[in-house]
C-alpha angles and dihedrals in degrees: 000000000000102000092187092069093035093055093043112117142052121312127195120213120245105173138353114196131178118210111200115224094210097062110357093248114156125208139177097249095203098020132270096303109036124176121233149149134197120188121190118188126206087243091063101258121135137187127186129186123182131176138156114277099239113042122165118228109262117252114168120032093258088066089065093061088056091053090055091050089051095052140088122180136150143145142196147111116322135198138178120242107180104294089346125106109198124188120192095209118222098171130021145166088237117053092216088067097056110102094012129115109237110206123197137169117233142193122197118198112170107296097351125089126189118195124185133189121226119319116260093265088070099033124202117229117212130193113258097028100099096248094299112139132210137120132288120227117197127186121203136184124208116248 
């Protein structure tokens, strides 16, 4: 099966959970109804944008910092290596991701796609989580 062609299209985010490696706690990172879009092109380009579902419009400058904490977006060339979805990041909301290779595991079942960051033996650290590591598990549905 050529996963590149099978994955091509637009995907809508259903859930984004974070599993902490220190105690197994699971939280909805961006609330119970996050907004997100993952677009995968036939040429191997991807872009992902994820935000909480209910964000207030910013008023004072301090509100803008909160918007940054509640955001995840990046793009780049992607490839499939077995059950790994690897993106060579060219643009990202977080400068540390630019120029990196973001590696995820994935499972595809019909119109549902599950993507997870590194397992808890190699925790992911996400801004705004007080230095607690774990892994993110995202559920997408094909549009």
